[in-house]
C-alpha positions in Angstrom: 16.5 76.7 -104.2 18.1 72.8 -105.1 21.1 71.9 -103.5 23.5 69.4 -105.9 25.7 67.0 -103.5 28.5 64.9 -105.5 29.8 62.7 -102.9 33.9 61.5 -103.3 34.7 64.7 -105.3 37.9 65.3 -103.4 38.6 61.9 -104.6 38.3 62.7 -108.3 40.0 66.1 -107.8 43.0 64.0 -106.1 43.2 61.7 -109.3 42.6 64.3 -111.7 45.5 66.0 -110.2 48.0 63.0 -110.2 46.8 62.0 -113.5 49.6 64.1 -115.4 52.4 62.9 -113.4 51.4 59.1 -113.6 50.8 59.3 -117.3 54.1 61.3 -118.1 56.2 58.7 -116.2 54.4 55.8 -117.6 54.4 56.7 -121.2 57.9 57.8 -121.1 58.7 54.2 -119.5 57.0 53.1 -122.8 59.1 55.3 -124.8 62.1 54.1 -123.6 61.1 50.6 -124.3 60.2 51.2 -127.6 63.5 53.2 -128.5 65.2 49.9 -127.1 63.2 48.1 -129.4 63.8 50.2 -132.5 67.7 50.5 -131.8 67.5 46.4 -131.4 65.9 46.4 -134.5 68.4 48.6 -136.4 71.5 46.7 -135.1 69.9 43.5 -136.3 69.5 45.1 -140.1 72.8 46.7 -140.1 75.0 45.2 -143.1 78.3 43.5 -141.5 81.5 43.3 -142.2 83.9 43.6 -139.1 81.0 44.6 -136.7 82.3 48.1 -136.1 78.9 49.3 -137.7 76.6 47.7 -135.4 78.4 48.6 -132.5 78.2 52.2 -133.7 74.3 52.4 -133.2 73.2 53.8 -129.9 70.3 55.3 -128.8 70.0 58.8 -127.3 68.2 59.9 -123.9 64.4 60.6 -124.0 63.7 64.6 -124.1 60.5 66.0 -123.7 56.8 65.5 -121.7 53.7 64.1 -122.6 52.1 67.4 -123.0 54.9 68.6 -125.6 56.0 65.3 -127.0 58.9 63.3 -126.5 62.1 63.2 -128.6 65.2 60.8 -129.0 67.7 59.6 -131.5 69.2 56.5 -132.6 72.4 57.4 -133.9 75.3 55.7 -135.9 78.3 56.8 -134.9 80.6 55.5 -137.8 82.0 58.1 -140.6 81.0 55.6 -143.2 77.6 55.1 -141.8 76.1 57.4 -144.5 77.5 56.1 -147.4 76.4 52.1 -146.3 73.1 53.7 -145.5 72.4 55.3 -148.9 74.7 52.9 -151.0 73.2 51.0 -154.1 76.1 48.6 -153.5 74.9 45.1 -152.7 75.8 43.8 -149.2 78.4 41.1 -148.8 78.0 37.4 -148.1 78.2 37.9 -144.1 75.8 40.6 -144.1 73.3 38.1 -146.2 73.8 35.5 -143.5 72.7 37.4 -140.8 69.1 36.6 -140.0 67.7 40.4 -140.1 64.2 41.5 -139.1 60.7 41.6 -140.9 61.4 45.3 -142.1 63.4 44.1 -144.9 66.5 42.0 -143.3 70.2 43.2 -143.7 71.0 45.9 -146.1 70.8 50.0 -146.7 68.4 51.8 -145.0 68.6 49.4 -142.2 67.6 52.9 -140.0 64.8 54.4 -142.4 63.2 50.7 -142.6 62.8 50.3 -139.0 61.4 53.6 -138.4 59.0 53.4 -141.2 57.8 49.7 -140.7 54.3 49.7 -140.1 54.1 46.9 -138.0 56.8 48.8 -135.6 54.6 52.1 -135.9 51.4 49.8 -134.7 52.9 48.1 -132.1 54.7 51.3 -130.8 51.4 52.9 -130.9 49.9 50.5 -129.0 52.7 50.4 -126.4 52.0 54.1 -125.6 48.3 53.5 -125.3 48.9 50.8 -122.7 51.2 53.3 -120.8 48.5 55.9 -120.6 45.9 53.1 -119.6 48.3 51.5 -117.0 49.1 55.4 -115.3 44.9 55.6 -115.6 44.4 52.7 -113.5 47.3 53.2 -111.0 45.4 56.6 -110.3 42.0 55.2 -109.7 
């Protein structure tokens, strides 16, 4: 009968037990940064007349876990936000003077364009990956 001995197995078990806790926290932090980035980009692309619409952009709290998925919202809390968002009217001179972001600048569909822009999706995916890798490194 052969005997198999694996040295350090107890360390591996402790690492594996800690991994979900660490990963959840690190990925949650990464998701938090992504939401801040997205909300900032939405504000920069929001049409401007008085500034009230820009001030009404808020991000919600993060809900969920790594295993079940994270959820949150970027919300525009003005009654006329949908009309501006879906309008086919051109934006005014004040809006056009704003720098905007690579998602297409200031104008309609200012929330949707930020969320669908491939550059953002790639960047946000990498941020989640870095969160997972960082948690694994801390667990070692």
